[in-house]
Structures are given as structure tokens and as C-alpha cells.
C-alpha positions as CSV (number, residue, x, y, z in Angstrom):
1,M,-0.1,0.0,0.0
2,N,1.4,3.3,-0.9
3,A,1.8,6.1,1.7
4,K,-1.3,8.2,1.7
5,T,-1.2,11.9,1.8
6,K,-4.0,13.7,3.4
7,K,-4.2,17.3,4.4
8,A,-6.1,18.8,7.3
9,V,-6.4,22.2,8.9
10,V,-4.3,22.7,12.0
11,T,-5.9,24.7,14.7
12,D,-4.2,25.9,17.8
13,A,-6.3,24.4,20.7
14,V,-4.2,26.0,23.4
15,T,-6.2,28.5,25.4
16,S,-4.5,31.6,26.6
17,F,-5.4,33.4,29.9
18,A,-5.1,37.2,30.7
19,S,-5.4,36.8,34.4
20,L,-6.7,34.4,37.0
21,S,-10.2,35.9,36.9
22,D,-10.1,35.4,33.1
23,A,-9.0,31.7,33.7
24,A,-11.8,31.4,36.2
25,Y,-14.4,32.9,33.7
26,K,-13.4,30.4,31.1
27,Q,-13.4,27.5,33.6
28,A,-16.9,28.3,34.5
29,G,-17.9,28.4,30.9
30,A,-16.3,25.0,30.4
31,F,-18.3,23.7,33.3
32,E,-21.5,25.0,31.9
33,V,-20.8,23.4,28.6
34,T,-20.0,20.1,30.1
35,D,-23.2,20.2,32.3
36,S,-25.3,21.0,29.1
37,V,-23.7,18.2,27.2
38,A,-24.4,15.7,30.1
39,H,-28.0,16.7,30.0
40,Y,-28.2,16.4,26.3
41,V,-26.7,12.9,26.4
42,M,-29.0,11.9,29.2
43,D,-32.0,13.0,27.0
44,K,-30.7,11.1,24.0
45,A,-29.6,8.0,25.9
46,P,-31.4,7.6,29.2
47,S,-29.5,4.4,30.1
48,F,-26.1,6.3,30.0
49,P,-23.7,5.9,31.6
50,D,-24.7,2.4,33.1
51,E,-25.4,1.2,29.7
52,V,-23.9,2.7,26.6
53,P,-25.3,1.6,23.3
54,T,-22.9,1.0,20.6
55,E,-24.3,3.8,18.3
56,V,-24.0,6.2,21.2
57,K,-20.3,5.3,21.9
58,D,-19.5,5.5,18.2
59,E,-21.1,8.9,17.9
60,L,-19.3,10.3,21.0
61,Y,-16.0,8.8,20.0
62,K,-16.4,10.3,16.6
63,G,-16.7,13.8,18.1
64,Y,-13.8,13.2,20.6
65,K,-11.6,12.0,17.7
66,Q,-12.5,15.1,15.6
67,R,-11.6,17.3,18.5
68,F,-8.3,15.6,19.1
69,A,-7.5,15.6,15.5
70,Q,-8.2,19.4,15.4
71,S,-6.0,20.1,18.5
72,K,-3.1,17.7,17.4
73,G,-2.9,18.9,13.7
74,V,-0.8,17.3,11.1
75,M,2.9,16.7,11.1
76,M,5.0,16.3,8.0
77,Y,7.5,13.5,8.0
78,A,10.4,12.7,5.5
79,V,11.2,9.2,4.4
80,I,14.9,8.7,4.5
81,G,15.7,5.0,3.5
82,D,14.1,2.8,6.2
83,H,13.7,5.7,8.5
84,I,10.9,8.2,8.9
85,V,11.8,11.5,10.6
86,L,10.1,14.9,11.1
87,A,10.7,16.9,7.9
88,T,13.0,19.8,8.0
89,Q,12.7,22.8,5.7
90,E,15.5,21.2,3.5
91,H,13.4,18.0,3.3
92,R,10.3,20.1,2.4
93,D,12.0,21.9,-0.4
94,N,13.5,18.8,-1.9
95,A,11.0,17.4,-4.4
96,K,12.9,14.0,-4.5
97,V,12.3,13.3,-0.8
98,E,9.2,11.3,0.0
99,K,7.1,13.0,2.4
100,I,4.1,11.8,4.5
101,E,1.7,14.1,6.3
102,I,0.4,12.2,9.3
103,G,-2.5,13.2,11.6
104,V,-5.3,11.4,13.2
105,E,-7.4,11.1,10.1
106,Y,-4.4,9.5,8.4
107,A,-3.6,7.2,11.2
108,F,-7.2,5.8,11.2
109,S,-7.5,5.7,7.4
110,Y,-5.9,2.3,7.5
111,T,-8.0,-0.8,8.0
112,S,-7.0,-3.3,10.8
113,Q,-5.6,-5.6,8.1
114,E,-3.6,-2.8,6.4
115,F,-2.4,-1.5,9.7
116,G,-1.2,-4.9,10.7
117,K,0.7,-5.4,7.4
118,L,2.7,-2.1,8.0
119,R,4.4,-3.8,11.0
120,N,6.4,-5.9,8.7
121,D,6.3,-3.8,5.4
122,R,7.0,-0.4,6.9
123,P,7.8,-0.7,10.6
124,A,8.9,2.9,11.0
125,L,5.6,4.2,9.6
126,H,3.7,1.6,11.7
127,A,5.4,2.8,14.9
128,I,4.4,6.5,14.3
129,I,0.9,5.5,13.4
130,A,0.5,3.1,16.4
131,E,1.6,5.8,18.9
132,L,-0.9,8.3,17.4
133,R,-3.7,5.8,17.4
134,E,-3.1,4.9,21.1
135,K,-2.9,8.6,22.1
136,T,-6.3,9.2,20.3
137,S,-7.9,6.2,22.0
138,T,-6.6,7.3,25.5
139,Y,-8.0,10.8,24.6
140,C,-11.4,9.5,23.7
141,S,-11.5,7.2,26.7
142,N,-10.7,10.0,29.1
143,R,-13.4,12.3,27.7
144,M,-15.9,9.5,27.9
145,G,-15.0,9.0,31.5
146,D,-15.4,12.8,32.1
147,L,-18.8,12.7,30.5
148,K,-19.8,9.6,32.6
149,R,-18.7,11.4,35.8
150,A,-20.8,14.5,34.9
151,V,-23.9,12.4,34.1
152,R,-23.6,10.4,37.4
153,K,-23.2,13.6,39.3
154,I,-26.5,14.9,37.9
155,K,-28.4,11.6,38.4
156,N,-27.0,11.1,42.0
157,A,-27.9,14.7,43.2
158,G,-31.5,13.8,44.1
159,K,-30.5,10.5,45.5
160,D,-28.0,12.1,47.8
161,R,-30.6,14.5,49.2
162,T,-32.9,11.5,49.7
163,R,-30.2,9.5,51.5
164,T,-29.3,12.4,53.7
165,A,-33.0,12.8,54.6
166,K,-33.2,9.2,55.5
167,R,-30.1,9.2,57.6
168,T,-31.4,12.2,59.6
169,S,-34.6,10.5,60.3
170,V,-33.0,7.3,61.4
171,N,-30.4,9.3,63.7
172,T,-33.5,11.1,65.2
173,L,-35.3,8.0,65.8
174,T,-32.3,6.2,67.3
175,H,-31.6,9.1,69.5
176,F,-35.2,9.3,70.7
177,L,-35.3,5.6,71.6
178,S,-32.1,5.8,73.5
179,M,-33.3,8.8,75.5
180,L,-36.7,7.0,76.1
181,L,-34.8,3.8,77.5
182,I,-32.8,6.1,79.8
183,A,-36.0,7.8,81.0
184,L,-37.7,4.5,81.7
185,S,-34.7,3.3,83.7
186,L,-34.6,6.4,85.9
187,P,-35.8,6.2,89.6
188,R,-39.3,7.5,89.9
189,Q,-38.4,10.0,92.7
190,G,-36.8,13.1,91.1
191,A,-37.0,11.7,87.6
192,I,-37.5,14.1,84.7
193,P,-41.2,13.8,83.5
194,L,-41.2,11.7,80.3
195,P,-43.0,14.1,78.2
196,I,-40.5,16.9,79.0
197,L,-37.6,14.4,78.3
198,I,-39.1,13.4,75.0
199,G,-39.7,17.0,74.0
200,S,-36.1,17.8,74.8
201,T,-34.8,14.8,72.9
202,L,-36.7,15.8,69.7
203,S,-35.6,19.4,70.0
204,T,-31.9,18.4,70.4
205,S,-32.1,15.9,67.5
206,H,-33.4,18.5,65.2
207,S,-30.9,21.3,66.0
């Protein structure tokens, strides 16, 4: 298989900050975007993240891969014998030097069979593509993990409030019963009247 040459637009994905407040402003904006995305995914795939349908994962990974490709850009390499190195200006100007532009799109343009053959046919090219494919897969997996955590946080918000309320009720009841047992075990003479003790117990447990 001949080396493919595919061009892509290189976009600088590095965000610059003018100050801490500017960084905080952009962080807040990023949070709002993530929260909106999480709600959108929940609407489109109610079973997410406990169950992720194949078509949902494929669509999400397509977007993650597109973003990584945009931020990573395309690198030009020069083929020098059996070696493939980053192209210098001299390489770029020399029409006789074989050059390959490698980016995410190029790396994944090979089928599994074609990519496997590269290991023996062009090991240097295989190594470069393998590294880029691995980095892309890791990026996609990490972004999927971020999304799952965001969705779980939203879904668990109501459950956490319910659990807290239940724990409060249980603690109140436990405290009440403990004080009731103490009241019943007190000597009759000089004992605190039971209604007063119970009222005091309930007041303390809610404070």
C-alpha cells in the first residue's frame, strides 16, 4: 500500500489566559458546557452511563476523535531510507524526498488488516501511526470518563438528598429511643417527667 497523503487544517487548541479571573471565567464556561452536554446525552440515551449503546459510543467517539485531530494537527515526515523523521525545511524543499503528512485522520484511514501489514512492510511508519492511534484512543476514553462522571453527578444529586434525609430520620429515631430507655430506667423519685424528656430529645435531634 502506498503512503497516503491527506491534508487537514491545523488549529491551535491551546487556550491563553489574561489573568486568574479570566481563567476562572473560562473554567466556569467550560463547566456549563459540560453540564449542558451531560443533560443532552441523558436525554438522547437515558441508560447512559450504566449502559452505553454501541451507536451512542460511536457517535461520541467520533466527536472526541474530531476534536483531538483538530488540536493535534498534522505533522510532515520525511522518508529517509528505512527511517521516517520529522521533515526539516530542507526536506520540504527537496521534491525528491518522499514526504508523508500524518494526523489522526491519516492514522485511522488504515483498516486493521492494512495497519497490521505495516508492522512488517514499513515498521517505522507503523510505529508512528501506532503511537498516534494509542494517544487518540486514550484521549477519547478519558473524555468519555469525564462525561460519565458528569452524568452520574446529575443523576445522583437527588439520590444524595434523599439518602441524607433518611439518615437524619434514622438518627433522630435512634436518639429518641435511646433517651426513652434512659427515661424509663430512671428512679421514679426526682426523675424528669417523660413528656418533658421526649420534647427535649426531639428538639436536640433537630438542632
